[in-house]
PLY file of the C-alpha trace (Angstrom):
ply
format ascii 1.0
element vertex 177
property float x
property float y
property float z
element edge 176
property int vertex1
property int vertex2
end_header
3.11 8.51 50.51
0.16 10.51 51.76
0.66 9.18 55.31
4.17 10.62 55.18
2.85 13.99 54.03
4.24 13.54 50.52
1.95 14.42 47.66
2.08 12.33 44.48
2.92 14.08 41.24
2.44 13.34 37.55
5.55 11.10 37.59
4.00 9.03 40.39
0.84 8.53 38.35
2.80 7.80 35.15
4.73 5.10 36.99
1.53 3.52 38.30
-0.10 3.65 34.86
2.93 2.02 33.23
3.11 -0.62 35.96
-0.54 -1.45 35.42
0.08 -1.98 31.69
3.15 -4.12 32.42
1.00 -6.35 34.62
-1.77 -6.44 32.01
-4.21 -4.56 34.23
-5.95 -2.42 31.63
-8.81 -1.36 33.89
-6.36 -0.42 36.64
-4.37 1.82 34.29
-7.55 3.60 33.26
-8.60 4.00 36.89
-5.23 5.52 37.79
-5.53 7.90 34.83
-9.06 8.91 35.84
-7.97 9.37 39.47
-5.06 11.50 38.30
-7.32 13.84 36.34
-10.01 13.88 39.05
-7.41 14.86 41.65
-6.34 17.84 39.55
-3.16 16.46 38.04
-2.54 17.18 34.38
-1.44 14.31 32.16
1.78 14.99 30.29
3.26 13.62 27.08
4.59 10.57 28.93
1.17 9.83 30.41
-0.47 9.91 27.00
2.36 8.03 25.34
2.13 5.25 27.94
-1.61 4.94 27.44
-1.39 4.99 23.63
1.36 2.37 23.72
-0.63 0.15 26.08
-3.81 0.41 24.03
-1.90 -0.42 20.87
-0.25 -3.43 22.48
-3.63 -4.93 23.31
-4.96 -4.24 19.81
-7.19 -1.28 20.64
-5.91 0.96 17.86
-9.16 2.92 17.46
-9.18 3.78 21.14
-5.51 4.77 20.96
-6.23 7.13 18.04
-9.14 8.70 19.95
-6.78 9.25 22.88
-4.29 10.94 20.55
-7.06 13.36 19.52
-7.84 13.94 23.20
-4.17 14.71 23.76
-4.34 17.49 21.21
-7.50 18.87 22.79
-5.54 18.96 26.04
-2.75 20.95 24.41
-0.30 18.12 23.72
0.85 17.37 20.20
1.66 13.68 19.82
5.33 13.21 19.00
7.07 10.91 16.51
7.07 7.98 18.94
3.37 8.23 19.73
2.43 8.61 16.07
4.72 5.72 15.18
3.09 3.50 17.77
-0.36 4.29 16.38
0.68 3.86 12.74
2.38 0.56 13.44
-0.67 -0.83 15.26
-3.04 0.33 12.53
-0.84 -1.36 9.92
-0.75 -4.58 11.93
-4.54 -4.44 12.27
-4.87 -4.08 8.49
-6.21 -0.53 8.81
-3.87 0.84 6.18
-6.03 3.78 5.10
-6.23 4.97 8.71
-2.46 4.51 9.08
-1.86 6.70 6.04
-4.25 9.32 7.44
-2.07 9.52 10.55
1.04 9.61 8.38
-0.39 12.53 6.36
-1.37 14.26 9.59
2.23 13.98 10.79
3.52 15.53 7.59
0.93 18.33 7.72
1.90 19.12 11.32
5.62 19.03 10.58
6.28 16.12 12.93
9.55 14.33 12.22
9.24 11.05 10.34
11.53 8.12 11.10
12.59 4.70 9.86
10.12 2.91 12.18
7.14 4.74 10.68
8.23 4.15 7.10
9.06 0.51 7.81
5.61 -0.05 9.32
3.93 1.41 6.23
6.24 -0.42 3.82
5.58 -3.70 5.60
1.83 -3.09 5.36
2.11 -2.37 1.64
4.22 -5.47 1.09
1.76 -7.56 3.12
-1.04 -6.25 0.89
0.96 -7.14 -2.22
1.26 -3.51 -3.19
4.86 -3.58 -4.28
4.75 -0.31 -6.26
3.39 1.59 -3.25
6.05 0.01 -1.02
8.76 1.01 -3.49
7.34 4.52 -3.67
7.50 4.77 0.12
11.08 3.52 0.09
12.02 6.14 -2.51
10.25 8.85 -0.50
12.03 7.70 2.64
15.44 7.87 1.00
14.51 11.24 -0.56
13.83 12.57 2.94
17.30 11.39 4.00
15.87 8.68 6.27
18.11 5.65 6.00
16.23 2.36 5.64
17.32 -0.33 8.06
17.75 -4.06 7.56
14.13 -4.70 8.60
12.88 -2.40 5.85
15.10 -3.95 3.21
14.38 -7.53 4.30
10.63 -7.01 3.95
11.03 -5.60 0.46
13.44 -8.36 -0.58
11.07 -11.01 0.81
8.09 -9.53 -1.01
9.92 -9.21 -4.34
11.20 -12.78 -4.09
7.73 -14.13 -3.34
6.33 -12.17 -6.27
8.85 -13.81 -8.60
10.92 -10.66 -9.03
14.21 -12.13 -7.85
16.33 -9.88 -10.07
14.68 -6.80 -8.50
15.26 -8.32 -5.06
18.94 -8.73 -5.96
19.01 -5.07 -7.06
17.71 -4.09 -3.62
20.45 -6.19 -1.99
23.03 -4.44 -4.17
21.62 -1.05 -3.11
22.01 -2.09 0.54
25.69 -2.87 0.11
0 1
1 2
2 3
3 4
4 5
5 6
6 7
7 8
8 9
9 10
10 11
11 12
12 13
13 14
14 15
15 16
16 17
17 18
18 19
19 20
20 21
21 22
22 23
23 24
24 25
25 26
26 27
27 28
28 29
29 30
30 31
31 32
32 33
33 34
34 35
35 36
36 37
37 38
38 39
39 40
40 41
41 42
42 43
43 44
44 45
45 46
46 47
47 48
48 49
49 50
50 51
51 52
52 53
53 54
54 55
55 56
56 57
57 58
58 59
59 60
60 61
61 62
62 63
63 64
64 65
65 66
66 67
67 68
68 69
69 70
70 71
71 72
72 73
73 74
74 75
75 76
76 77
77 78
78 79
79 80
80 81
81 82
82 83
83 84
84 85
85 86
86 87
87 88
88 89
89 90
90 91
91 92
92 93
93 94
94 95
95 96
96 97
97 98
98 99
99 100
100 101
101 102
102 103
103 104
104 105
105 106
106 107
107 108
108 109
109 110
110 111
111 112
112 113
113 114
114 115
115 116
116 117
117 118
118 119
119 120
120 121
121 122
122 123
123 124
124 125
125 126
126 127
127 128
128 129
129 130
130 131
131 132
132 133
133 134
134 135
135 136
136 137
137 138
138 139
139 140
140 141
141 142
142 143
143 144
144 145
145 146
146 147
147 148
148 149
149 150
150 151
151 152
152 153
153 154
154 155
155 156
156 157
157 158
158 159
159 160
160 161
161 162
162 163
163 164
164 165
165 166
166 167
167 168
168 169
169 170
170 171
171 172
172 173
173 174
174 175
175 176
């Protein structure tokens, strides 16, 4: 590009960062990001979202959360998708308290909640055998007019059945219909 007199832009760097993640080249994606900043380009929401998603996919949830804080310092508020990615990874890593901290942060900042975020938290509660907390989240979700999906319901039905509460699981099925 440079040989043709065409300057790269933030989209160029975002594409390279994403491509590096797709190929599993973590160090390369970081190098591209560092080069981008060094060369005076300002990361945007897509840049940060790509990095957070990549870090979460390789199990580096703590690093992803630190990057989310860095985003805010740079003037970018993480959106629902970025928060959801972080919450989901924290739940999968068994870091439920940290996931709920992010969830509370979202609520405090007025960021829109969605079915993916609730489902991640509900699944974590069910996996920890905390049925009452999972049910409370489901009730909260419905109270916020967020419609649970089949994934959410299936996890709750599975957990109730395994806990010997088949009649409650059947009640959940009835509520779905």
